[in-house]
N, C-alpha and C positions, 0 to 999 in steps of 0.2 A: 504496498499499498504507499508508501514512502516512495520506494522508484515510480509508481504508477497509480496514483488514485483514482485516474478514472476509469484504468482498468476493472479495479478491486469494485469501486461505487454500481459500473453497469452488471455483472454477475452478481453481485448483490440485489440491485433490482429487480432485475428479471425474474431470481428467485423467489422473491417476496410477491411478485406479480401473480407466479403460480402460487403461490400460497394462496389469493387472492381469489384467483379461480377456480379454486379448490382440485386442479388437475397436479400435484403433489403434497395436499395437506395432509400435515398428519401433525400428531403433538410431537413427535420427535425429530423432523424435519425442521417446525418451527423454532423451536428451544436451538437447534443448532445453528440456525442461521441467525436467529439471533443473539446466540453466543460470540458470533462470528462479528456479526456489524458492533456490539460492545468491545471485543477483542481490539480493533482499529482508531479506538479514541487517541486524540491527539496525533495522529499520521498523517492526513489532510491539514491544509492550512484551512483557519478559522472561518474564514467565508464561503469553503466548499464544503466543509464538514457542518456550517449551519443548513445552506440547503440541504446537504444529504440525508441531514439528521428531523430536520422539516419535513421530507416526502415521507421517510420511512415510520414515524410518531403517524402523520396524517393515515397512512394506510393501517395502520396496522388498529388505529380509530374505529376503522371503517371494519376492518374485522370482527372485531367484537360485538359492533354492531348487527353485523351478518350475521353469525354464527350464532345456532340456537343452542339451549342447557350451559346449564350453571360451571360443569366442568370445563368445555371448551372454552366459557368466556373468561374464565379463572387463569386457564392455560395462556392465553391472548394477553389479557390483563398484567399477569408477573412478569411475562416477557418485555413488554411496554415498560413496566419500572425497573426492570435489568435492566435496558438500554439507554433509561434515562440518566440512571446511580450511575451511569461508567463513562457521562459526558459532562465533568463540573464546568467546565472552561466553557459550557454553552450554557450550563445553568445561573456561573455567576455573568455572566454576560446579557441575561435577560429575565430581570426580576420577575415581574408578572407571573412569569412561564413558571419559574423555581417555586413561588406561593401555591399556584396553581396546583403540581406535582406534589407538594406537600399537604394542602388541603384533600386531595385523593386519595391520599395515602392514609387520612386521617377518616375517611368516609369507609375505605376497606376496614379499616381496624373495627369494625360493628360490621363487616360485612362475614358470615359464624360458615362459609362454606370453608372445605379441607385445605387448611396451608394459606390462605388469603390472608389472614391476621400476621402468622409468621414473616407472610414476605413484606407485607406494611412496614413491619417495625424494624424488620431487618432491614430495608430499601433507605428507610427514614434517616436510621442511623449511621448509615454508611455515604447519604446525601449532606447529612450536618455535617458529618468529621471532615469533608472536602469543602464545604459553602458557608463554615460557621460564622463569620463574618458578617455575610450579609443577611444575616437573621437578626443578629444583637444590633443591627444600627439602624438608625429611621431612614426610610426609602421614602423616596420621590411619589406623592401621591398616596402616603398612609397618613392612618391618623397617630403608630404608635409603634414602635420597634416588633419584628413580628413574633419576637421570642414575648414579649409582655402579652400578647393579644392571646400567644398560645396558653401560656400562664392562668389567665383567666378564665381558659375554656377548657382546661385538662380535664377536671371532673368527667366531663363529657364525654371528650376524648377516647380518655380511656375505659371507660363504663363495662366496654363487653369485654377486656383484655384479661389474659390470664397472667396470674403474676412472674412469671418470666418473661413473657411480653410486656406488661409494666414495667420492670424492671431496665430490659430495653429502651425504651421509652422515658423514660428518667434519665438512663444514662444520655440517651442523642442530647437532652435539654441542658445538661450538665456541659457539654461542649459550648454548648452557643452562650453558657453562663461564664461558661471561661472566656472565652472570645470577648468579653465586657472588660474594654482596660481603666474604667475607672472604678475604682474598690468601693466604694459608699454605693452603688446603682449594683453592685456583682454581689454584696453583700444582702442587698433589698431581692436582689431574683432570687438567691438562693432560699430565704427564708420564705418566700413564697413557693418557690418549686415543692420543699421540704414541709409544707404547714400541713399537708394530709397525715403521713403520716408521721411527723412529729405530735399529732393532736391523737392519733391511736396511741404512740408510745408511752404519752404521759398519762393516760388514761390506764394503761399495764401499770408501768411504773408507781403509781398511788395506790393502785388497786394491791400488788405483789408489796406493799411496804407495810401493808396492815394486814392484809392477808398472805405469807408466803405461799401459802398452800394453793394459791389462782399460778402459779408458775407449774404444777404437774399436769393443769385439764389442756388438752390437745390441742384446743381450739387457740388458748393462749399463747400456744407452744407454736404454733403454727403463725398466728399472728405476728410474734416478736422473731421468726427468723423469715418471713418476707422483709418487715421494717427494718430490719439489718442487713438484707441482699439490694434495697434500697438504696441506703447508707451507699453501700460498700458500691452498685452501680455509680451512685454521684460522685464518689468519692476517686475513682476510678479516671474519669473524664472532667471535673474542674479542677483537679491540681492543688495547688497550695491555698484557693479560694477555700477550702473546703474546712479552713482549720476551723472559722466559729462555728457550724455545724459540729463538728465530735467536738468542739470544747461544749457545747450545750446539751451532750449526751454522756460527754466519756463515763463522767464519774458513776451515771447511772447504770451505766452497761455492765461497767466492773462490779458494783453491787448485784446487778443480774446475774451475771457471770458467777459472783462465791453462791448467792444463792440455788442458783440450778448444780453448782458443783456438789452443795452439798445436799441437794435432794440424789443426786446419782449415786454418790457416797454411799448413802441410804441403804440405795436401790438394793447394789451389790454387798451391802454386808449384810443384811435381808435375805437375799437372795441365791449368793454367790457371781461366781462371771457369768454365769446364764443372763443374771438381770439385762449386759448391753447386749442382750440380743431380744428385747420388748422394746412393742413400739414406743410405753412413753419415756423411757430410757435415751432412746434413740434419735426420739422428736430433741431429746434437754440436749444432746449432746451435738445437734445439728445447730444450737443456739449457741450452746460455748463456740464453735466452729467459725460460726458468721461472728462473731464478736471477736475474734483472734484476728479474721479476713479482713476484718473493718480498718483493724487496726494495721495488718501489715501492708493493705492498700493505698494505705493515707500516708506511712513511708517511702513505701518504695514512687506514687507519684505526689503528694503534695510536700516533702521536704524536699527541699532542692537548696536551700544557700546556706551561707554558714550559720544564720540568722535563724531561720527555720532550723537547721539541726540544734543550735542551745537553747532555743523554744522548748523542741520536744525532749531534747535530755532534760531542763528544768523542769518541765511542767509534766509530762506524762508517762516518763520513761521509770521515774522511781515504782507510782502506783503502780503500770502496768504487769513490771513485775513481782511488789509484790503481793498480787492479787492472783497471777497465771503458775509463778515458778513453785511456791511451797502445794501449792494444789496436783501439781504436776509426781509431784516426788512421792504425797502422800497417799493419792488416789491408786486404786487396784492397775492391775497392766493391761487389762484390757481396753480401760477407761482412761487412758492416757492419751491426748488428741498430738499427734504429730505436728499440728496448725501450733504448738506452744512453740516448739522447737525452732518454728518456720518464720515465726512472727520475730522472736529473739533473732536467727539468722539475719533476718530485715533489719533490726534496728541495728545490732553489730555495727552492717555491713553500710549501712549509711551514717551512722553518729560518730563510728569509730574510734578518737580519743577518747570523746567525750563521755564513753561509758567504759570506759576501763576501769573505773572502780567497781562496775557491776561486775564484771567476767568472771571473779573471784565468786561470789555468789550465787552468781548463777552454774558455772559448772557443778558447785557442791550440790545444789537442788535437780538438776538433770541429766547431772553427767552418770554416775555411778546407776539409777536406776534404769535410763536408756539402755545403758554396756547389759547391764543383767537381762535387756530381751532380746537383746542383737548379737550376744555372742555364744548361744548356745547353740546357733546353728545359722546358715546362711540363708535360709528363707522367710522365716518369722516376719512380722512388722514390717515389710519392703518398704514405708512411707517413714515409717522413725528411722530406719537406716540412712534413706536419703538426706532429710533432714537433719539428722543428725550429723552426719559430715558435714553438709551445707555450712552447719554451726561451727563446728571444730576449722572448717576452711575461712570466715568470715573472720575468727577470732585471731584466727594466724596470721593474717592477709592485714587486718585493721586494727587488733591491739595485743601486738607479739610483747611489750612487756609484761602485760597481766600474765601468761603464762609463765615468766619467768619469776613470777612471783609467788607461784603457787606452791604446794607444797610438794615436797618429793614424792611421796608414791603419788600424790595427783599428776604430777610432772608426770612420773614415768606410766600411768594410767593411758595419759592421752598417747605416749607414743606408742603406747601397745594398741589403741584403738587404732592408730593410723597404719600400724602393720596387720591390725587384725583386716583395713579396708584391702590392701595389698591383694589378699588371699580370696576375696570376692570375686566371683568367675564374671 
């Protein structure tokens, strides 16, 4: 296409006309053709690309009208959205078209035909990643930036989506918020974005403060896991701007973590290791893992400069380690979460010297318990293995002086652990 775009355009236009007249119509043929059209994005000059794309979309929209049956219409619509998502240069140059595409995707988010909602959410995320600035600035002829309009309409837009699709949607809006250069506007937009999950969160935390047993109810645990996953999705896209939201919920998050940990330990004490396989305990462990993932995501995506590192080391790290490490050491083997090791490794990787003082206590609490789990053979607890060696690597490369201050037997254990890692097939 770079060498002779007119030839490619002729081939593709002919193929498309055979889809429309029905002589080569099939889902597979249409999918192949549309994938090919999407794959040559950027190979034509802008004017030729615009002309070609307008022709393709007009013909495909005609095909949607022509076809009978929801399955056929859904396949054509999915292909239109795929092609549109592949041409960000065109979208950025034509705001009205970009806005129409976004609104069309919001319509698809209410279409219950199989696969359509997933396609709509994934395409929306893909487009926002590439055109985020266009959504957050005031466009000519608009009353307000489009992101503010979406935030007002949000409850209606997401009303028919499944939880995982809602998380994708939140992540997409997070990218728009991240593109806002004015910190005060960004903070207000983030607060508006998180208003729904925060209201549910506050309600659950207040109930749990007076009646801790509410955290054993399956519905409450499901809601908590969903709220935490929403926060993870937004933290991954908003980056450093997520600090205000994390600050708002952090201490409550750790107290939920402690309470749920206590309930898990109690269940294991009563029923033995088999308790970890029961639906109730699995739901509680999901909440614990989501808390750890939230902190890990913020450390990896939101702590970027020296000021951010120092703020995290002073404000969050001590409370985090205090809440999760002792719980890890004292919990039953089957109930220990590899995510504790991963979040600790992420903190060490990002903060380096600033957490050297914590390395001794960290190793004291997680080292021998984990070693006991993974040194019996080469196969049990595979996630803990990978996370354990990631933590060791992080400490070795970022906080080496801390290793030299370890008591002799623990330093010996560190060396033995690395030798043990050599033996893994």
